[in-house]
N, C-alpha and C positions, 0 to 999 in steps of 0.2 A: 132812591138811595137805600131805603130799608131793604128792598129786594136784593140789592147788591151785597149788603152786609149779611143777609141771610144766606145768599149763595156762597159768600166767602167763608162764613162759619160752617156751612155744610161741607164745603171743600176741605177745610181744615179738619173737620171731624172725620171725613172719609179717609184723609191721609193718616190721621191719628189711628184709625181702626186698622188700616193696612200695615202701619208700622208696628202696632201692638201685636197683630197676628204674625207678622214676620219675625218679631223678636221674642215671641213666647218660647218657652222651653219645649224642645222637641221630645217626643217620647223616645225611650231607649230603643235603638235599632238592634236588630239581631246581627251577630257577627257574620261576615261573609264566609262562604264555604271555601273560596279560593284564597290563597295566600296573597297578601298585598305586596307591593313593590318593596317596601321596607323589610318585610319578612323574608322575601326571596333574597334580597341583598345581604341580610344578616346571615342567612343559611349559607350563601356562597362564601362569605367571609369566614364563617366557622369551618367550612370544608377546606378553604385555603390555609387557615391557621393549622388545622390538623395535618395537612400534607407538609407544611413547612416544618412542623415539629418532627414528623416522621423522617424527613430528609435530613434535618439537623442531627437527629439521633443516629441515623445511619452513618453520616459523615464523622461524627464523634467516635463511633465504634471503630470505624476503619482507621481513624487517626490514632486511636489507642493501640490497635493491633500493630500498626506501622511503628509506633514508638517502642512497643515491646520488642518487635523484631530487630529494630535498630539497636536497642540496648543490649540484646543478646549477642548481636554481631560485634558490638563494641567490646563486650565482656570477653568474647572469644579472642578478638584481636589483642586486647590487653593481656590476656593470659599467655598468648603466644609470644608477645613482646617480653613478658617477664621471663618465660622459659629461655628465650634466646639470649636475653641479657645475663641470666644466671649461667648459661653455658659459656658465654664469652668471658664472664668473670672467672669461671672455673679454669678455662684455658689460660687466662692471664695469670692466675695464681700458680698454675702448673709451670708456666714459663718462668715466673719469678723465682719459684722454688728451684728450678733447674739452674737458673743463673746464679742463685746463691750457692748451690752445690759446686758449680764450676769455679766460683770465686774462692771457695774454701780449699779447693784442690790446688 
């Protein structure tokens, strides 16, 4: 019986040593030369974000140019409408003036 207890205590001590060695603090490892999966994924996300910003900026610039062109065209159309309305009012005024002269005669 004593030999069984000694064997059990020896086994427990051996397991304890294995656990202690396995759980001890590891020495600092040197960083790997190649980039890890996380670093490569982060770099890919950074590149995608940069491309997205470039595309969005390009779209915004084109939209601004289109809006300016539309505003200029609307201004020209409005100016032409004002000129035509002024001419029509001038003709109506002339016709009214002639009618007034005819009524006085």
